[in-house]
C-alpha positions as CSV (number, residue, x, y, z in Angstrom):
1,M,-15.5,5.0,-24.6
2,T,-14.0,8.0,-22.6
3,Y,-11.3,7.7,-20.0
4,E,-13.8,9.2,-17.5
5,E,-16.6,6.8,-19.0
6,V,-14.0,3.7,-18.1
7,V,-13.0,4.9,-14.8
8,N,-17.2,6.4,-14.3
9,T,-18.3,2.6,-14.9
10,I,-15.3,0.6,-13.6
11,D,-15.8,3.0,-9.9
12,N,-19.1,1.9,-9.9
13,K,-18.5,-1.9,-9.8
14,R,-18.4,-3.8,-6.8
15,R,-16.0,-3.3,-4.2
16,F,-16.1,-6.6,-3.0
17,G,-17.6,-9.4,-5.3
18,K,-20.0,-12.5,-5.3
19,A,-17.1,-14.5,-6.2
20,C,-14.1,-14.9,-4.4
21,G,-11.2,-12.6,-6.5
22,R,-8.5,-14.7,-6.7
23,D,-11.1,-16.7,-9.0
24,V,-12.5,-14.0,-11.0
25,T,-8.8,-13.4,-12.3
26,K,-8.5,-16.8,-13.1
27,E,-11.4,-16.8,-15.5
28,F,-10.4,-13.3,-16.3
29,L,-6.6,-13.9,-17.2
30,A,-7.7,-17.5,-18.8
31,A,-9.9,-15.8,-21.4
32,L,-7.1,-13.3,-22.1
33,N,-4.7,-16.7,-22.5
34,H,-2.5,-15.5,-19.2
35,P,-0.1,-12.9,-20.5
36,E,1.2,-13.0,-17.1
37,V,2.6,-16.0,-18.2
38,G,5.8,-15.3,-18.8
39,M,7.2,-12.3,-16.8
40,N,9.3,-12.1,-13.2
41,I,6.6,-11.2,-10.7
42,I,7.9,-10.2,-6.9
43,H,4.3,-10.5,-5.2
44,I,4.0,-8.0,-2.1
45,A,1.3,-8.6,1.1
46,G,0.7,-7.8,4.9
47,T,-1.4,-5.3,6.5
48,N,0.8,-2.4,6.1
49,G,4.2,-1.6,4.2
50,K,3.5,-3.3,1.1
51,G,2.9,0.0,-1.1
52,S,6.8,1.5,0.5
53,V,7.7,-2.3,-0.3
54,A,6.9,-1.8,-3.4
55,A,8.6,1.6,-3.9
56,F,11.7,0.4,-2.8
57,V,12.0,-2.9,-5.1
58,S,11.1,-0.8,-8.2
59,S,13.3,1.9,-7.7
60,I,16.3,-0.9,-7.1
61,L,15.1,-2.7,-9.9
62,Q,14.9,0.5,-11.8
63,A,19.0,1.2,-10.8
64,A,19.3,-1.5,-11.9
65,S,18.4,-2.0,-15.1
66,F,19.7,1.9,-15.5
67,A,23.7,0.2,-15.1
68,S,23.1,-3.2,-17.1
69,K,23.8,-3.3,-20.8
70,E,20.2,-5.3,-20.8
71,S,17.8,-2.7,-20.1
72,F,14.3,-4.0,-18.8
73,K,11.5,-2.4,-17.9
74,V,9.8,-2.7,-14.9
75,G,5.9,-2.3,-13.6
76,L,4.1,-1.6,-10.8
77,F,0.5,-2.0,-9.6
78,T,-0.6,-1.1,-6.5
79,S,-3.3,0.5,-4.8
80,P,-5.1,2.6,-3.8
81,H,-4.4,5.9,-5.6
82,L,-4.2,9.0,-4.0
83,I,-4.8,11.5,-6.0
84,D,-5.7,10.0,-10.1
85,Y,-6.0,6.2,-11.3
86,T,-3.5,6.1,-13.2
87,E,-0.9,5.5,-10.5
88,R,-2.3,2.2,-9.4
89,I,-0.4,1.1,-13.2
90,Q,3.5,2.7,-13.6
91,I,6.1,1.6,-16.1
92,D,9.6,2.5,-14.5
93,G,7.8,5.6,-12.5
94,K,5.7,6.6,-15.3
95,Q,1.8,6.1,-14.8
96,I,-0.5,4.6,-17.8
97,S,-2.0,7.4,-20.0
98,R,-5.2,8.0,-19.8
99,E,-5.9,7.2,-23.4
100,D,-4.4,3.7,-22.9
101,V,-7.1,3.3,-19.6
102,A,-9.4,4.8,-22.3
103,R,-8.0,1.6,-24.7
104,L,-8.3,-0.7,-22.4
105,G,-10.8,-0.9,-20.0
106,S,-13.2,0.0,-23.1
107,Y,-12.0,-3.8,-24.4
108,L,-12.1,-4.8,-21.0
109,L,-15.8,-3.6,-19.7
110,G,-16.8,-5.1,-23.0
111,M,-16.0,-8.7,-22.7
112,K,-18.6,-11.9,-21.3
113,L,-17.9,-13.4,-18.4
114,D,-19.5,-15.9,-16.3
115,L,-18.0,-14.3,-12.6
116,E,-18.6,-10.8,-12.1
117,P,-14.9,-8.5,-11.9
118,T,-14.8,-6.1,-8.8
119,M,-13.2,-2.4,-9.4
120,F,-9.8,-4.4,-8.1
121,D,-9.8,-7.0,-10.4
122,Y,-10.4,-4.6,-13.5
123,W,-7.5,-2.5,-12.8
124,L,-5.4,-5.6,-11.8
125,V,-6.2,-7.1,-15.6
126,M,-5.9,-3.9,-17.2
127,A,-2.0,-3.5,-15.4
128,L,-0.9,-7.3,-16.7
129,L,-2.4,-6.0,-20.2
130,Y,-0.4,-3.3,-20.2
131,F,2.8,-4.9,-19.0
132,K,2.2,-7.7,-21.3
133,E,2.0,-5.1,-24.5
134,Q,4.5,-2.8,-23.1
135,G,7.5,-5.5,-22.4
136,V,8.0,-5.7,-19.3
137,G,10.5,-7.8,-17.3
138,Y,9.3,-7.3,-13.9
139,I,6.5,-6.9,-12.1
140,V,6.0,-5.1,-9.0
141,L,2.5,-6.6,-7.6
142,E,0.8,-5.3,-4.2
143,T,-1.8,-7.6,-3.1
144,G,-5.2,-6.2,-2.5
145,L,-6.8,-7.4,0.4
146,G,-5.6,-10.3,2.1
147,G,-3.6,-12.7,0.6
148,A,-5.1,-16.7,-0.1
149,K,-8.1,-15.5,-1.6
150,D,-7.1,-12.0,-3.9
151,S,-7.5,-11.6,-7.0
152,T,-3.7,-10.8,-7.2
153,N,-3.6,-14.8,-6.4
154,G,-5.0,-15.8,-9.1
155,L,-2.3,-15.5,-12.0
156,A,-1.1,-19.0,-13.8
157,Q,2.8,-17.4,-13.0
158,A,4.0,-18.2,-10.4
159,P,6.5,-15.6,-9.0
160,R,10.3,-15.1,-8.2
161,V,9.9,-14.0,-4.8
162,C,7.4,-13.6,-2.4
163,A,7.3,-10.4,1.0
164,I,4.6,-10.7,3.6
165,T,6.0,-7.7,5.0
166,S,3.8,-7.1,8.2
167,I,0.9,-8.5,10.0
168,G,-1.7,-6.1,12.0
169,L,-5.6,-6.4,13.1
170,E,-7.5,-5.3,10.4
171,H,-10.7,-6.3,8.5
172,T,-10.3,-9.0,10.5
173,Q,-14.5,-9.8,9.0
174,Y,-12.6,-11.0,6.3
175,L,-9.4,-11.8,7.4
176,G,-10.0,-13.6,10.9
177,N,-9.7,-12.5,14.5
178,T,-6.0,-12.6,15.4
179,V,-3.1,-12.1,13.8
180,E,-2.4,-15.6,13.2
181,A,-5.5,-16.2,11.3
182,I,-4.5,-13.0,9.6
183,A,-1.0,-14.3,8.9
184,G,-2.7,-17.5,7.6
185,E,-4.8,-16.0,5.1
186,K,-2.1,-13.0,3.9
187,A,0.4,-17.1,3.7
188,G,-1.6,-18.0,0.7
189,I,0.4,-15.9,-1.9
190,I,3.6,-18.7,-1.3
191,K,4.0,-20.7,-3.5
192,P,6.5,-24.2,-3.8
193,G,10.2,-23.5,-3.6
194,I,9.2,-19.7,-4.0
195,P,11.5,-18.0,-1.4
196,V,9.6,-15.6,1.3
197,V,10.9,-12.4,2.9
198,I,8.9,-12.1,6.4
199,G,9.0,-8.8,8.0
200,D,8.2,-7.0,11.6
201,M,5.7,-8.9,12.9
202,P,4.1,-10.3,16.4
203,A,5.9,-13.6,16.6
204,G,2.3,-15.6,16.1
205,A,2.3,-14.3,13.1
206,R,5.7,-14.4,11.9
207,D,5.4,-18.5,13.2
208,T,2.2,-18.9,11.3
209,I,4.2,-18.3,8.3
210,I,7.0,-19.7,8.5
211,D,5.3,-22.8,9.1
212,R,3.3,-22.6,5.3
213,C,6.9,-22.2,4.4
214,N,8.0,-25.5,5.5
215,Q,4.8,-27.1,4.3
216,L,5.3,-26.0,0.7
217,G,9.3,-25.9,0.7
218,S,10.1,-22.5,0.1
219,R,13.3,-21.2,1.7
220,Y,12.4,-18.1,3.8
221,V,14.9,-15.2,5.1
222,L,14.0,-12.8,8.1
223,A,14.4,-9.1,7.2
224,G,15.2,-6.8,9.9
225,S,16.1,-2.9,9.6
226,V,18.4,-1.1,7.5
227,S,21.2,0.6,9.2
228,S,20.7,4.3,10.1
229,E,23.4,5.4,8.1
230,Q,21.9,4.1,5.0
231,K,20.3,6.7,2.9
232,L,16.3,6.5,2.5
233,G,14.1,8.3,0.1
234,L,11.1,7.1,2.2
235,F,11.7,9.4,5.4
236,G,10.4,7.5,8.9
237,K,11.5,5.5,11.3
238,Y,9.1,2.2,10.3
239,Q,10.7,2.5,6.9
240,R,14.1,1.0,7.8
241,R,12.0,-2.3,8.1
242,N,10.2,-1.5,4.8
243,A,13.7,-1.5,3.2
244,A,15.1,-4.2,4.7
245,V,12.0,-6.5,3.4
246,A,12.6,-4.4,-0.5
247,V,16.8,-5.0,0.4
248,E,16.1,-8.9,1.3
249,V,13.0,-9.3,-1.7
250,I,16.7,-8.0,-4.3
251,K,19.2,-10.4,-2.8
252,C,16.7,-13.2,-3.4
253,L,16.4,-12.3,-7.7
254,G,19.7,-12.1,-7.0
255,G,22.6,-10.6,-9.9
256,I,22.0,-6.9,-7.9
257,S,25.6,-4.6,-5.9
258,Q,25.1,-3.5,-3.2
259,D,25.9,0.0,-5.0
260,I,22.5,-0.8,-7.0
261,I,20.8,-1.2,-3.8
262,D,22.2,1.7,-2.3
263,S,21.2,4.0,-5.5
264,G,17.4,2.2,-5.4
265,L,16.5,3.3,-1.9
266,A,18.0,6.3,-1.7
267,N,16.1,7.2,-5.1
268,A,12.3,5.5,-3.7
269,V,9.8,7.6,-3.7
270,W,6.2,6.9,-2.5
271,P,3.7,9.9,-2.0
272,G,2.3,10.4,1.1
273,R,3.7,8.4,4.0
274,M,5.7,10.7,5.8
275,Q,5.4,13.1,3.4
276,I,6.6,16.7,4.6
277,I,4.3,18.9,2.4
278,S,5.3,22.4,4.1
279,H,8.1,24.4,6.4
280,E,6.6,27.4,7.5
281,P,4.9,25.9,8.9
282,F,5.6,22.3,9.2
283,V,3.1,20.1,8.2
284,M,3.4,16.1,7.9
285,I,0.7,13.3,6.2
286,D,0.8,10.7,6.4
287,G,-1.9,7.1,5.5
288,A,-1.5,5.5,8.6
289,H,-4.9,4.1,8.2
290,N,-5.1,2.2,11.2
291,P,-3.8,1.0,15.3
292,S,-0.2,-0.9,13.3
293,G,0.0,1.5,10.9
294,V,-0.5,4.8,13.4
295,Q,1.5,3.2,15.5
296,A,4.7,2.9,13.1
297,L,3.8,6.8,12.4
298,Y,3.7,7.3,16.6
299,D,6.8,5.4,16.7
300,S,8.6,7.6,13.7
301,L,7.3,11.1,15.0
302,D,8.6,9.7,19.1
303,A,11.6,8.6,17.0
304,E,12.6,11.8,15.3
305,F,11.1,14.7,17.4
306,S,11.6,13.5,20.3
307,N,9.7,15.3,23.5
308,Q,7.1,17.2,21.1
309,Q,3.2,17.1,21.1
310,F,1.8,18.2,17.5
311,S,-2.0,19.0,15.9
312,F,-3.1,16.8,14.6
313,I,-5.6,16.4,11.9
314,M,-7.6,12.9,11.4
315,A,-9.7,11.4,8.9
316,V,-10.9,8.3,9.0
317,M,-13.2,5.6,7.1
318,A,-16.0,4.4,9.6
319,D,-15.1,-0.2,9.1
320,K,-12.0,1.2,10.8
321,D,-11.0,0.7,14.5
322,Y,-10.7,4.5,15.0
323,L,-10.7,4.9,18.7
324,E,-7.8,3.0,18.9
325,M,-5.7,4.6,15.9
326,A,-6.6,7.9,18.0
327,R,-5.6,6.0,21.6
328,I,-2.3,5.1,20.2
329,I,-1.5,8.4,18.9
330,A,-3.0,10.8,21.8
331,P,0.4,10.9,24.2
332,K,1.8,12.7,21.2
333,A,-1.7,15.1,20.5
334,K,-2.5,18.9,21.7
335,R,-5.3,18.2,20.2
336,I,-7.1,16.9,16.5
337,F,-9.1,18.5,14.2
338,T,-11.3,15.9,12.5
339,V,-12.6,16.2,9.0
340,N,-15.5,14.9,6.7
341,V,-13.8,13.3,3.1
342,E,-15.7,13.0,0.6
343,Y,-16.4,9.4,0.4
344,S,-19.1,6.7,1.1
345,R,-17.2,4.1,3.6
346,A,-15.9,7.5,5.5
347,L,-16.6,8.3,9.5
348,Q,-18.3,12.1,9.4
349,A,-15.6,14.4,11.8
350,R,-19.1,15.1,14.5
351,E,-19.0,11.8,15.6
352,L,-15.3,10.9,14.8
353,A,-14.7,14.2,17.3
354,D,-16.7,13.3,19.9
355,S,-14.8,9.3,20.1
356,V,-11.4,11.3,20.3
357,S,-13.0,13.4,23.1
358,S,-13.8,10.4,24.6
359,L,-10.4,10.0,25.6
360,G,-9.9,13.3,27.2
361,I,-7.9,14.8,23.8
362,E,-9.2,18.0,22.9
363,A,-10.9,17.8,19.9
364,K,-13.4,19.1,17.2
365,A,-14.6,18.7,13.5
366,F,-14.5,20.7,10.2
367,D,-16.1,19.6,7.5
368,S,-13.1,20.6,5.2
369,Y,-9.0,20.4,5.1
370,D,-8.3,24.1,4.9
371,K,-10.1,24.9,7.7
372,A,-8.9,22.7,9.9
373,L,-5.6,23.3,8.3
374,A,-6.2,27.0,9.1
375,A,-7.1,26.6,12.9
376,A,-4.2,24.4,13.4
377,K,-2.0,27.4,12.2
378,G,-3.0,29.3,15.0
379,Y,-1.0,27.1,17.4
380,N,2.7,26.4,17.6
381,E,3.0,22.5,17.4
382,K,4.2,21.2,13.5
383,I,1.0,19.2,12.4
384,V,0.6,15.8,11.5
385,A,-3.0,14.4,8.9
386,F,-2.9,11.4,8.7
387,G,-6.3,8.3,8.7
388,S,-7.1,7.4,5.6
389,L,-5.3,7.6,2.5
390,Y,-8.2,8.6,0.6
391,F,-8.2,11.6,2.9
392,I,-4.6,12.3,1.9
393,G,-5.0,12.4,-1.6
394,E,-7.9,14.3,-1.3
395,V,-5.1,17.2,0.7
396,L,-2.7,16.5,-1.9
397,R,-5.3,17.1,-4.9
398,E,-6.1,20.2,-3.3
399,L,-2.3,20.6,-3.4
């Protein structure tokens, strides 16, 4: 199969399978003789910040490898992608080739399994096979949805460190209606005796995770925020909390100096998170796609640009709490332009604009980002696009 055929076939698989993702992965990996066994895995869960923490950890490990006499490769598995599926699987910052996707994808699609894999399952198992082939030393592994039943929780190899970055209300139909319930689901990645790093989150969620750590005899550490003096490769106040989680993860691994940690933090790259893509006019994009993510965006904008309001360009998925997202960002908004996204789960721009208008915010719908951007440029405010990683991916793709 060609790359395009593999991607299209996998993309048309179920988003949520009939079987628990963890169980699918167990069967899939058993059929492949468990390529993940023997690998050093850092397992990262959380409502927001997973990708940024993974980027920081990966960058620090790459810096450590570069400085070591015995260098090692660093694998990174994340989701979703912004532009190309190959972003999901990286080694030392380099995306998997389309040829390798075609080769490995064809093989995996030809396997006969009792349980039906989802799109996410195929990419996860492809990543683990690829990392095994390439002799990767460390794998930074980001969960998909949840924790206990997540596909990434079906590996036979226990992680070296687990991290839970943050907890907020999202995917409540799958994870629970309270932060405590969601924290309990995310805490399902914790393994007996394995250290756990806990990020900034509500007290009830934090206590739920701590209880799980105590039950399993797992040492835990509460991450705070790195100093404002610390140089970061990622922009935004909330990234200092994500960086602090990454630093504690590295400390749990041990053997990496502060100079190397500083270098890794400064050189981390993670597109689509408070990323400035233009200065004249000022245009920033951010993947905030739920209320807690938008709150982090709001706090960072307020810290970096106090007493300023913005023209926002917003696009969302229909299953998100978009009204609450708009309500949170409203004090920083002069106006909000809404946009259609070419994705099956997307909310139509007109419906989003009507919801935004109900909050007393000036709103106008457009059928494309380009048209919304052209309208926004007519005003004298900084422009910020947010609301969906799929939307931010479209913006970057157009660039």
